[in-house]
C-alpha positions as CSV (number, residue, x, y, z in Angstrom):
1,X,-40.0,53.1,134.1
2,X,-39.8,56.9,133.9
3,X,-36.6,58.9,134.1
4,X,-37.5,60.2,137.6
5,X,-38.3,56.7,138.7
6,X,-35.0,55.4,137.4
7,X,-33.1,58.3,139.1
8,X,-34.8,57.4,142.4
9,X,-33.9,53.8,142.0
10,X,-30.2,54.7,141.3
11,X,-30.1,56.9,144.4
12,X,-31.6,54.1,146.5
13,X,-29.1,51.6,145.1
14,X,-26.1,53.9,145.5
15,X,-27.1,54.7,149.1
16,X,-27.6,51.0,149.9
17,X,-24.2,50.1,148.5
18,X,-22.5,52.9,150.4
19,X,-24.1,51.6,153.6
20,X,-22.5,48.2,152.9
21,X,-19.1,49.6,152.3
22,X,-16.7,48.8,155.1
23,X,-14.0,51.1,156.4
24,X,-10.7,49.4,156.8
25,X,-9.0,50.0,160.1
26,X,-5.4,49.8,161.2
27,X,-4.8,46.4,162.9
28,X,-5.9,46.4,166.5
29,X,-7.4,49.9,166.4
30,X,-10.4,51.9,165.4
31,X,-8.2,54.2,163.3
32,X,-9.2,54.3,159.6
33,X,-6.4,52.8,157.4
34,X,-5.9,55.9,155.2
35,X,-2.6,56.5,153.4
36,X,-1.8,59.4,155.9
37,X,-2.7,57.4,159.0
38,X,-0.5,54.5,157.8
39,X,2.5,56.7,157.1
40,X,2.0,58.5,160.5
41,X,1.8,55.3,162.5
42,X,4.8,53.9,160.6
43,X,6.8,57.0,161.6
44,X,5.8,56.6,165.3
45,X,6.7,52.9,165.1
46,X,10.1,53.7,163.7
47,X,10.5,56.1,166.7
48,X,9.5,53.3,169.1
49,X,12.0,51.0,167.5
50,X,14.9,53.5,167.6
51,X,14.0,54.4,171.2
52,X,14.2,50.7,172.3
53,X,17.5,50.4,170.3
54,X,18.7,53.7,172.0
55,X,19.6,54.9,168.5
56,X,19.9,58.6,169.1
57,X,21.1,59.5,165.5
58,X,18.0,57.9,164.0
59,X,15.7,59.4,166.5
60,X,17.1,62.9,165.6
61,X,16.3,62.2,162.0
62,X,12.7,61.7,162.9
63,X,12.5,65.1,164.6
64,X,11.4,68.2,162.8
65,X,13.8,71.2,162.9
66,X,10.7,72.9,164.5
67,X,10.6,70.4,167.4
68,X,9.6,71.9,170.7
69,X,8.8,70.6,174.2
70,X,7.5,72.7,177.0
71,X,8.4,70.3,179.8
72,X,4.9,70.4,181.1
73,X,5.5,73.1,183.6
74,X,4.9,76.9,183.6
75,X,8.6,77.5,183.9
76,X,10.7,78.1,180.8
77,X,13.9,76.6,182.1
78,X,12.7,73.0,181.2
79,X,11.6,73.9,177.7
80,X,13.8,72.8,174.7
81,X,13.7,72.7,171.0
82,X,15.4,70.7,168.3
83,X,18.9,72.0,169.4
84,X,18.3,70.7,172.9
85,X,16.8,67.4,171.9
86,X,20.1,65.6,171.4
87,X,21.3,66.6,174.9
88,X,18.0,65.3,176.4
89,X,18.2,62.0,174.4
90,X,21.9,61.4,175.3
91,X,21.3,62.2,178.9
92,X,18.2,60.1,179.3
93,X,19.0,57.1,177.1
94,X,22.6,57.0,178.4
95,X,21.2,56.0,181.8
96,X,18.7,53.4,180.5
97,X,19.9,49.8,181.1
98,X,16.9,48.0,179.7
99,X,13.7,49.2,178.1
100,X,10.3,47.9,177.0
101,X,8.0,50.5,175.3
102,X,4.7,49.6,173.8
103,X,2.3,52.1,172.1
104,X,-1.5,51.5,171.9
105,X,-2.9,53.9,169.2
106,X,-6.2,55.6,170.1
107,X,-6.7,58.3,167.5
108,X,-5.0,60.0,164.6
109,X,-6.2,63.4,163.6
110,X,-4.7,65.0,160.4
111,X,-5.3,68.7,159.8
112,X,-3.5,69.8,156.7
113,X,0.2,69.2,157.2
114,X,0.0,68.5,160.9
115,X,-1.1,65.4,162.8
116,X,-1.9,64.5,166.4
117,X,-1.5,60.9,167.5
118,X,-3.3,60.1,170.8
119,X,-1.9,56.9,172.4
120,X,-1.5,55.0,175.6
121,X,2.1,54.2,176.5
122,X,2.9,51.0,178.4
123,X,6.5,50.3,179.3
124,X,9.2,49.7,181.8
125,X,12.8,50.6,182.1
126,X,15.8,50.3,184.4
127,X,17.8,53.4,185.0
128,X,21.4,53.6,186.2
129,X,21.4,56.3,188.8
130,X,23.9,57.7,191.3
131,X,22.4,55.5,194.0
132,X,22.1,52.3,191.9
133,X,19.6,50.9,189.4
134,X,16.0,52.0,189.6
135,X,13.0,50.4,187.9
136,X,10.3,52.6,186.4
137,X,7.0,51.9,184.8
138,X,5.1,54.0,182.2
139,X,1.4,53.6,182.0
140,X,-0.1,56.9,180.7
141,X,-1.8,58.7,177.9
142,X,0.4,60.5,175.5
143,X,0.2,62.7,172.4
144,X,2.6,62.8,169.5
145,X,2.5,65.8,167.2
146,X,4.0,65.5,163.7
147,X,4.3,67.6,160.6
148,X,4.4,66.6,156.9
149,X,7.6,67.7,155.2
150,X,7.9,69.0,151.6
151,X,9.0,65.5,150.6
152,X,5.8,64.0,152.1
153,X,7.5,62.4,155.1
154,X,6.2,62.8,158.7
155,X,8.5,64.3,161.4
156,X,7.9,64.9,165.1
157,X,7.1,68.4,166.3
158,X,6.7,67.2,170.0
159,X,6.1,64.1,172.0
160,X,9.4,62.3,171.6
């Protein structure tokens, strides 16, 4: 066999083998199981666990000092950053009597040291209000945004 024939055979073999390679996915998703994706989903799962436990101190440890929420309205009076996050968590979680919070992961996109996690939230909670207890359901799309720290940890920039 000639050198060019052998080269062609190697190219065909390598291409065929690459076509047989299987991408590993995170369980129950179509998200590739890369090191970054695993670390990001583990961080969001820690968030979910601390939220259900109503563990405000641990939730704050998962937030970046650059954390920011715009409240979803054009008005600035409902926006807050890291400094306001504690007050929001104390106020909201202090009223929660019971909580179920599930996250279905749809997509993880990593760009440099930032990541977006698109998900579907499914949950329910009972709130203690001024007029008694109220039951609420959550069934909606949600995006978490995280940043990689200098110690290679992931922290929330928004979405908590």
